[in-house]
C-alpha positions as a Markdown table, in Angstrom:
| # | Residue | x | y | z |
|---|---|---|---|---|
| 1 | Met | -5.3 | 4.6 | 4.2 |
| 2 | Leu | -8.8 | 3.2 | 3.9 |
| 3 | Gln | -8.9 | 3.5 | 0.1 |
| 4 | Gln | -7.4 | 0.0 | -0.3 |
| 5 | Thr | -7.2 | -1.2 | 3.3 |
| 6 | Gln | -9.7 | -2.5 | 5.8 |
| 7 | Val | -10.4 | -0.4 | 9.0 |
| 8 | Ala | -9.0 | -3.0 | 11.4 |
| 9 | Thr | -5.8 | -3.3 | 9.5 |
| 10 | Ala | -5.4 | 0.5 | 9.1 |
| 11 | Ile | -6.0 | 1.6 | 12.7 |
| 12 | Pro | -2.5 | 0.9 | 14.2 |
| 13 | Tyr | -0.8 | 2.4 | 11.1 |
| 14 | Phe | -3.1 | 5.4 | 11.3 |
| 15 | Gln | -2.2 | 5.9 | 15.0 |
| 16 | Arg | 1.5 | 5.6 | 14.5 |
| 17 | Phe | 1.4 | 7.8 | 11.4 |
| 18 | Leu | -0.5 | 10.6 | 13.3 |
| 19 | Asn | 1.9 | 10.3 | 16.3 |
| 20 | His | 4.8 | 11.1 | 13.9 |
| 21 | Phe | 3.0 | 13.5 | 11.6 |
| 22 | Pro | 0.3 | 15.2 | 13.7 |
| 23 | Asp | -0.6 | 17.9 | 11.2 |
| 24 | Leu | -0.2 | 19.0 | 7.6 |
| 25 | Glu | 2.8 | 21.1 | 8.4 |
| 26 | Ser | 4.8 | 18.2 | 9.9 |
| 27 | Leu | 3.8 | 15.9 | 7.1 |
| 28 | Ala | 4.9 | 18.4 | 4.4 |
| 29 | Ala | 8.2 | 19.0 | 6.2 |
| 30 | Gly | 8.9 | 15.3 | 6.7 |
| 31 | Arg | 11.2 | 13.3 | 4.4 |
| 32 | Ile | 9.6 | 11.0 | 2.0 |
| 33 | Asp | 11.6 | 8.1 | 3.4 |
| 34 | Glu | 10.0 | 8.8 | 6.8 |
| 35 | Val | 6.6 | 8.8 | 5.3 |
| 36 | Leu | 7.2 | 5.5 | 3.4 |
| 37 | His | 8.7 | 4.0 | 6.5 |
| 38 | His | 5.5 | 4.7 | 8.5 |
| 39 | Trp | 3.4 | 3.4 | 5.6 |
| 40 | Ser | 5.5 | 0.2 | 5.1 |
| 41 | Gly | 3.3 | -2.9 | 5.2 |
| 42 | Leu | 0.1 | -1.1 | 3.9 |
| 43 | Gly | 1.0 | -1.5 | 0.3 |
| 44 | Tyr | -0.2 | 0.7 | -2.6 |
| 45 | Tyr | 2.7 | 3.1 | -1.8 |
| 46 | Ala | 1.5 | 5.7 | -4.4 |
| 47 | Arg | -1.0 | 6.6 | -1.7 |
| 48 | Ala | 1.8 | 7.6 | 0.7 |
| 49 | Arg | 3.7 | 9.5 | -2.0 |
| 50 | Asn | 0.5 | 11.4 | -3.0 |
| 51 | Leu | -0.3 | 12.2 | 0.6 |
| 52 | His | 3.2 | 13.7 | 1.1 |
| 53 | Arg | 2.9 | 15.7 | -2.2 |
| 54 | Thr | -0.5 | 17.0 | -1.3 |
| 55 | Ala | 0.6 | 18.1 | 2.1 |
| 56 | Gly | 3.4 | 20.1 | 0.5 |
| 57 | Ile | 1.1 | 21.7 | -2.1 |
| 58 | Ile | -1.4 | 22.7 | 0.6 |
| 59 | Gln | 1.4 | 24.3 | 2.6 |
| 60 | Gln | 2.8 | 26.1 | -0.4 |
| 61 | Arg | -0.3 | 27.2 | -2.4 |
| 62 | His | -3.1 | 27.3 | 0.2 |
| 63 | Ala | -1.3 | 28.7 | 3.3 |
| 64 | Gly | -1.6 | 25.3 | 5.1 |
| 65 | Arg | -5.4 | 25.1 | 4.9 |
| 66 | Met | -7.3 | 22.3 | 3.2 |
| 67 | Pro | -9.2 | 23.7 | 0.2 |
| 68 | Glu | -13.0 | 23.7 | 0.6 |
| 69 | Asp | -14.1 | 23.5 | -2.9 |
| 70 | Leu | -14.5 | 20.3 | -5.0 |
| 71 | Glu | -12.5 | 21.3 | -8.1 |
| 72 | Thr | -9.5 | 22.4 | -6.1 |
| 73 | Leu | -9.5 | 19.2 | -4.1 |
| 74 | Leu | -9.8 | 17.1 | -7.2 |
| 75 | Gly | -6.6 | 18.8 | -8.5 |
| 76 | Leu | -4.6 | 17.5 | -5.6 |
| 77 | Pro | -2.6 | 14.2 | -6.0 |
| 78 | Gly | -4.4 | 11.1 | -4.8 |
| 79 | Ile | -7.8 | 12.7 | -4.2 |
| 80 | Gly | -10.6 | 11.4 | -6.3 |
| 81 | Arg | -14.2 | 12.3 | -6.5 |
| 82 | Ser | -15.4 | 10.1 | -3.6 |
| 83 | Thr | -12.5 | 11.2 | -1.3 |
| 84 | Ala | -13.1 | 14.8 | -2.1 |
| 85 | Gly | -16.8 | 14.4 | -1.4 |
| 86 | Ala | -16.1 | 12.7 | 1.9 |
| 87 | Ile | -13.8 | 15.5 | 3.0 |
| 88 | Leu | -16.2 | 18.2 | 2.1 |
| 89 | Ala | -19.2 | 16.5 | 3.6 |
| 90 | Leu | -17.6 | 15.4 | 6.9 |
| 91 | Ala | -15.3 | 18.3 | 7.5 |
| 92 | Cys | -17.2 | 21.2 | 5.9 |
| 93 | Gly | -20.8 | 20.1 | 6.0 |
| 94 | Gln | -21.2 | 20.5 | 2.3 |
| 95 | Arg | -23.7 | 18.5 | 0.3 |
| 96 | Gln | -21.4 | 16.2 | -1.7 |
| 97 | Pro | -22.1 | 12.5 | -2.6 |
| 98 | Ile | -19.6 | 9.8 | -2.0 |
| 99 | Leu | -19.1 | 6.4 | -3.5 |
| 100 | Asp | -16.6 | 4.3 | -1.6 |
| 101 | Gly | -16.7 | 0.5 | -1.5 |
| 102 | Asn | -19.1 | 0.2 | 1.4 |
| 103 | Val | -21.5 | 2.7 | -0.2 |
| 104 | Lys | -21.4 | 0.9 | -3.5 |
| 105 | Arg | -22.4 | -2.3 | -1.8 |
| 106 | Val | -25.3 | -0.7 | 0.1 |
| 107 | Leu | -26.7 | 1.0 | -3.0 |
| 108 | Cys | -26.3 | -2.1 | -5.3 |
| 109 | Arg | -28.3 | -4.1 | -2.8 |
| 110 | Trp | -30.9 | -1.5 | -1.9 |
| 111 | Ala | -31.7 | -0.8 | -5.6 |
| 112 | Ala | -30.8 | -4.3 | -6.9 |
| 113 | Ile | -28.4 | -2.8 | -9.4 |
| 114 | Pro | -26.9 | -5.6 | -11.5 |
| 115 | Gly | -23.3 | -5.7 | -12.8 |
| 116 | Trp | -19.8 | -5.2 | -11.3 |
| 117 | Pro | -19.5 | -1.7 | -9.8 |
| 118 | Gly | -16.1 | -1.3 | -11.6 |
| 119 | Gln | -17.9 | -1.2 | -14.9 |
| 120 | Ala | -18.4 | 2.4 | -16.3 |
| 121 | Ala | -22.1 | 2.0 | -16.9 |
| 122 | Val | -22.7 | 0.6 | -13.4 |
| 123 | Gln | -20.5 | 3.3 | -11.9 |
| 124 | Lys | -22.4 | 6.0 | -13.6 |
| 125 | Arg | -25.7 | 4.7 | -12.3 |
| 126 | Leu | -24.4 | 4.4 | -8.8 |
| 127 | Trp | -23.1 | 8.0 | -8.8 |
| 128 | Ala | -26.5 | 9.2 | -10.0 |
| 129 | Leu | -28.2 | 7.3 | -7.2 |
| 130 | Ala | -25.7 | 8.5 | -4.6 |
| 131 | Asp | -26.4 | 12.1 | -5.6 |
| 132 | Ala | -30.1 | 11.6 | -5.6 |
| 133 | Leu | -30.1 | 10.1 | -2.1 |
| 134 | Thr | -27.7 | 12.6 | -0.5 |
| 135 | Pro | -29.8 | 15.1 | 1.6 |
| 136 | Glu | -29.5 | 18.8 | 1.5 |
| 137 | Arg | -29.2 | 19.0 | 5.3 |
| 138 | His | -27.1 | 16.9 | 7.7 |
| 139 | Cys | -25.0 | 15.7 | 4.8 |
| 140 | Gly | -22.1 | 14.8 | 7.1 |
| 141 | Glu | -24.2 | 12.7 | 9.3 |
| 142 | Tyr | -25.7 | 10.9 | 6.3 |
| 143 | Thr | -22.3 | 10.3 | 4.8 |
| 144 | Gln | -20.9 | 8.8 | 7.9 |
| 145 | Ala | -24.1 | 6.7 | 8.4 |
| 146 | Ile | -24.1 | 5.1 | 5.0 |
| 147 | Met | -20.4 | 4.3 | 5.2 |
| 148 | Asp | -21.0 | 2.7 | 8.7 |
| 149 | Leu | -24.0 | 0.9 | 7.4 |
| 150 | Gly | -21.9 | -0.9 | 4.7 |
| 151 | Ala | -19.1 | -1.6 | 7.2 |
| 152 | Ser | -21.2 | -2.9 | 10.0 |
| 153 | Leu | -24.5 | -4.4 | 8.7 |
| 154 | Cys | -24.5 | -4.5 | 4.9 |
| 155 | Arg | -21.3 | -6.5 | 4.9 |
| 156 | Arg | -19.8 | -8.4 | 2.0 |
| 157 | Ala | -20.5 | -11.7 | 3.6 |
| 158 | Gln | -23.4 | -12.5 | 6.0 |
| 159 | Pro | -25.1 | -9.1 | 6.0 |
| 160 | Val | -27.2 | -8.5 | 9.2 |
| 161 | Cys | -30.4 | -7.6 | 7.4 |
| 162 | Gly | -32.5 | -8.1 | 10.5 |
| 163 | His | -31.0 | -5.0 | 12.1 |
| 164 | Cys | -30.8 | -2.9 | 8.9 |
| 165 | Pro | -32.7 | 0.4 | 9.1 |
| 166 | Val | -33.5 | 0.4 | 5.4 |
| 167 | Ala | -34.3 | -3.4 | 5.0 |
| 168 | Ala | -38.0 | -2.6 | 4.4 |
| 169 | Thr | -37.2 | -0.8 | 1.1 |
| 170 | Cys | -34.2 | -2.9 | 0.1 |
| 171 | Arg | -34.9 | -4.7 | -3.2 |
| 172 | Ala | -32.2 | -7.4 | -2.7 |
| 173 | Phe | -33.6 | -8.2 | 0.7 |
| 174 | Ala | -37.1 | -8.4 | -0.6 |
| 175 | Gln | -35.9 | -10.9 | -3.3 |
| 176 | Gly | -33.8 | -12.8 | -0.9 |
| 177 | Arg | -30.8 | -12.2 | -3.2 |
| 178 | Gln | -28.5 | -10.1 | -1.0 |
| 179 | Gly | -25.6 | -12.4 | -2.0 |
| 180 | Asp | -26.0 | -11.6 | -5.7 |
| 181 | Tyr | -25.3 | -7.9 | -5.2 |
| 182 | Pro | -23.0 | -6.3 | -6.0 |
| 183 | Ala | -21.8 | -8.6 | -8.8 |
| 184 | Ser | -18.2 | -9.9 | -8.4 |
| 185 | Lys | -15.4 | -8.6 | -10.4 |
| 186 | Pro | -14.8 | -10.9 | -13.5 |
| 187 | Arg | -12.2 | -13.5 | -12.5 |
| 188 | Arg | -8.9 | -13.7 | -14.3 |
| 189 | Ser | -5.8 | -15.8 | -13.7 |
| 190 | Ile | -3.2 | -14.2 | -11.4 |
| 191 | Pro | 0.2 | -14.2 | -13.0 |
| 192 | Leu | 3.2 | -15.6 | -11.0 |
| 193 | Arg | 6.6 | -13.9 | -11.2 |
| 194 | Gln | 9.9 | -14.9 | -9.7 |
| 195 | Thr | 12.8 | -12.8 | -8.5 |
| 196 | Arg | 16.1 | -13.3 | -6.5 |
| 197 | Leu | 16.7 | -10.5 | -4.0 |
| 198 | Ala | 20.4 | -10.2 | -3.0 |
| 199 | Leu | 21.4 | -9.4 | 0.5 |
| 200 | Ile | 24.9 | -8.1 | -0.1 |
| 201 | Arg | 26.4 | -8.0 | 3.5 |
| 202 | Asn | 29.7 | -6.4 | 4.4 |
| 203 | Val | 32.0 | -7.3 | 7.3 |
| 204 | Gln | 30.2 | -4.8 | 9.6 |
| 205 | Gly | 26.9 | -6.5 | 9.0 |
| 206 | Ser | 25.4 | -3.8 | 6.9 |
| 207 | Val | 23.4 | -4.7 | 3.7 |
| 208 | Leu | 23.4 | -2.9 | 0.4 |
| 209 | Leu | 20.1 | -1.3 | -0.5 |
| 210 | Glu | 19.0 | 0.6 | -3.6 |
| 211 | Gln | 16.1 | 3.0 | -4.0 |
| 212 | Arg | 13.5 | 1.9 | -6.5 |
| 213 | Pro | 12.2 | 4.3 | -9.1 |
| 214 | Pro | 9.4 | 6.7 | -8.0 |
| 215 | Ser | 6.7 | 4.8 | -9.9 |
| 216 | Gly | 6.0 | 1.1 | -10.3 |
| 217 | Leu | 6.5 | -1.8 | -7.8 |
| 218 | Trp | 7.5 | -0.5 | -4.4 |
| 219 | Gly | 8.0 | 2.9 | -5.9 |
| 220 | Gly | 10.4 | 5.1 | -3.9 |
| 221 | Leu | 11.1 | 2.5 | -1.3 |
| 222 | Trp | 14.5 | 1.1 | -0.5 |
| 223 | Ser | 14.9 | -2.5 | -1.6 |
| 224 | Leu | 17.4 | -5.3 | -2.1 |
| 225 | Pro | 18.9 | -5.4 | -5.6 |
| 226 | Glu | 17.6 | -8.1 | -7.9 |
| 227 | Cys | 19.9 | -10.7 | -9.3 |
| 228 | Pro | 18.5 | -11.4 | -12.7 |
| 229 | Ala | 17.4 | -15.0 | -13.6 |
| 230 | Gly | 20.1 | -16.9 | -15.4 |
| 231 | Glu | 23.0 | -14.9 | -14.1 |
| 232 | Glu | 25.6 | -16.5 | -11.9 |
| 233 | Pro | 25.4 | -14.7 | -8.5 |
| 234 | Ser | 29.1 | -14.3 | -8.0 |
| 235 | Lys | 29.7 | -12.7 | -11.4 |
| 236 | Trp | 26.6 | -10.6 | -11.1 |
| 237 | Cys | 27.8 | -9.3 | -7.7 |
| 238 | Gln | 31.3 | -8.5 | -9.1 |
| 239 | Asp | 29.7 | -6.6 | -12.0 |
| 240 | Tyr | 27.2 | -4.8 | -9.8 |
| 241 | Thr | 29.4 | -3.8 | -6.9 |
| 242 | Gly | 33.0 | -4.4 | -8.0 |
| 243 | Met | 33.4 | -6.9 | -5.2 |
| 244 | Ser | 33.5 | -10.7 | -5.3 |
| 245 | Pro | 31.5 | -12.5 | -2.6 |
| 246 | Ser | 33.4 | -14.8 | -0.2 |
| 247 | Arg | 30.3 | -16.8 | 0.5 |
| 248 | Ile | 26.9 | -17.3 | -1.2 |
| 249 | Thr | 23.9 | -18.7 | 0.7 |
| 250 | Thr | 20.6 | -19.4 | -1.0 |
| 251 | Gly | 17.6 | -19.1 | 1.3 |
| 252 | Thr | 14.1 | -20.6 | 1.1 |
| 253 | Thr | 11.8 | -19.2 | -1.6 |
| 254 | Phe | 8.6 | -17.6 | -0.3 |
| 255 | Arg | 5.6 | -16.0 | -1.9 |
| 256 | His | 4.4 | -12.4 | -1.5 |
| 257 | Arg | 0.9 | -11.7 | -2.8 |
| 258 | Phe | 0.0 | -8.5 | -4.6 |
| 259 | Thr | -3.5 | -7.6 | -5.9 |
| 260 | His | -2.7 | -8.3 | -9.5 |
| 261 | Phe | 0.1 | -10.9 | -9.3 |
| 262 | His | 2.1 | -13.2 | -7.0 |
| 263 | Leu | 5.8 | -12.9 | -6.5 |
| 264 | Asp | 8.0 | -15.8 | -5.5 |
| 265 | Ile | 11.1 | -14.4 | -3.8 |
| 266 | Thr | 14.4 | -16.3 | -3.4 |
| 267 | Pro | 16.8 | -14.6 | -1.1 |
| 268 | Leu | 20.5 | -14.7 | -1.8 |
| 269 | Leu | 23.0 | -13.8 | 0.9 |
| 270 | Leu | 26.3 | -12.7 | -0.5 |
| 271 | Gln | 29.1 | -12.0 | 2.0 |
| 272 | Val | 31.7 | -9.5 | 0.9 |
| 273 | Asp | 34.9 | -8.7 | 2.6 |
| 274 | Gln | 34.4 | -5.0 | 2.6 |
| 275 | Asn | 33.6 | -2.4 | 5.2 |
| 276 | Ala | 31.0 | 0.3 | 5.0 |
| 277 | Gly | 33.3 | 2.8 | 3.4 |
| 278 | Pro | 32.9 | 4.1 | -0.1 |
| 279 | Val | 32.9 | 1.5 | -2.8 |
| 280 | Pro | 33.9 | 2.5 | -6.3 |
| 281 | Gly | 31.0 | 2.1 | -8.7 |
| 282 | Val | 28.5 | 1.7 | -5.8 |
| 283 | Met | 28.7 | 4.3 | -3.1 |
| 284 | Asp | 29.1 | 7.1 | -5.6 |
| 285 | Val | 25.5 | 6.4 | -6.6 |
| 286 | Ser | 23.1 | 8.3 | -4.2 |
| 287 | Ala | 20.4 | 5.7 | -4.7 |
| 288 | Arg | 22.5 | 3.0 | -3.0 |
| 289 | Val | 23.4 | 2.8 | 0.6 |
| 290 | Trp | 24.9 | 0.5 | 3.2 |
| 291 | Tyr | 22.1 | -0.1 | 5.7 |
| 292 | Asn | 22.0 | -1.5 | 9.2 |
| 293 | Ser | 18.6 | -1.5 | 10.8 |
| 294 | Ala | 20.1 | -1.1 | 14.3 |
| 295 | Thr | 22.1 | 2.0 | 13.6 |
| 296 | Gly | 20.9 | 3.3 | 10.2 |
| 297 | Pro | 18.5 | 6.1 | 9.4 |
| 298 | Val | 14.7 | 5.5 | 9.0 |
| 299 | Leu | 14.0 | 4.2 | 5.5 |
| 300 | Gly | 10.9 | 3.1 | 3.8 |
| 301 | Leu | 11.2 | -0.7 | 3.2 |
| 302 | Pro | 8.8 | -3.1 | 1.5 |
| 303 | Ala | 7.4 | -5.7 | 3.9 |
| 304 | Pro | 9.2 | -8.6 | 2.2 |
| 305 | Val | 12.5 | -6.8 | 2.5 |
| 306 | Ser | 11.9 | -6.0 | 6.2 |
| 307 | Arg | 11.2 | -9.7 | 6.7 |
| 308 | Leu | 14.4 | -10.7 | 5.0 |
| 309 | Leu | 16.5 | -8.3 | 7.0 |
| 310 | Gln | 15.2 | -9.9 | 10.2 |
| 311 | Glu | 15.3 | -13.6 | 9.3 |
| 312 | Pro | 17.9 | -16.1 | 10.4 |
| 313 | Leu | 19.4 | -16.1 | 6.9 |
| 314 | Met | 21.0 | -12.9 | 7.8 |
| 315 | Glu | 23.0 | -14.5 | 10.7 |
| 316 | Thr | 23.5 | -18.2 | 9.7 |
| 317 | Pro | 23.3 | -20.5 | 6.7 |
| 318 | Tyr | 20.2 | -22.1 | 8.1 |
| 319 | Asp | 16.6 | -21.3 | 7.0 |
| 320 | Glu | 13.7 | -20.4 | 9.2 |
| 321 | Asn | 12.8 | -24.1 | 9.7 |
| 322 | Gly | 16.3 | -25.0 | 10.9 |
| 323 | Ala | 17.4 | -26.7 | 7.7 |
| 324 | Leu | 20.8 | -26.1 | 6.2 |
| 325 | Cys | 20.5 | -23.7 | 3.2 |
| 326 | Lys | 22.1 | -24.4 | -0.1 |
| 327 | Thr | 25.5 | -22.8 | -0.1 |
| 328 | Gly | 27.8 | -22.0 | -3.0 |
| 329 | Pro | 31.4 | -20.7 | -3.3 |
């Protein structure tokens, strides 16, 4: 969870996740929908899918025991060099260097290493320094200490250099240039995309969801179908479901921010006079289900979809500010 998420954000997710999946065996036996459900809101869902796959591999190939050698760990889905090093150092006491975000920041400042740490040449230099500094003994304690140093004192903004145990040998501190290290990632414009998510609701209050492909945006999660730009919603719904909506409500557009782009989402509520029984052309597709959050099974939902399923748009033609939404035939 901490690969792309701050500790304070991850803690409640981590606690809920461990309550539901207390060990490798239960995680491996769990449904991927359950795993994604407990991950929903953290983003970077490939991490959850890899975690589930890795638990299954460990159960099947390693008798339920985490491998204790670097090469085997690196062969597991979602485990890179730094994660593998942290596992072996902290859990097994092995001498293995790590290089997570906090450690990169500490080393860049301590050695005044120029350049963005994501660049290959800078990364290579940082790995060499991390390896040179990692002690032969008490490797676990050192690994935990340098991560904590970056998280608590050598922070990205306003580092607490006056309490730092290595300030006396820190080159950035000596130069008064802590803010210059590490160099920022080169800026680039963030693309903006638009989509219309369709809440196709039947007379029982259930909404039609479709499972997204395993890879890509919201991979493996259950989402609302997208009504393509330029298509008339009523005709699209007829083509997509075989049903014509009796009412169409357009909700307020909102923006969801991803790391590499922003997504403007316009919700469409399409009421269909159909119960939750089989629908020709729809319910014979296993990747589509009628879903009711009050009575349905646990499903992994993207955060914006969870938000839409709980908003007033689901109940009335009014938006969250109390204004009448645009309504069509």
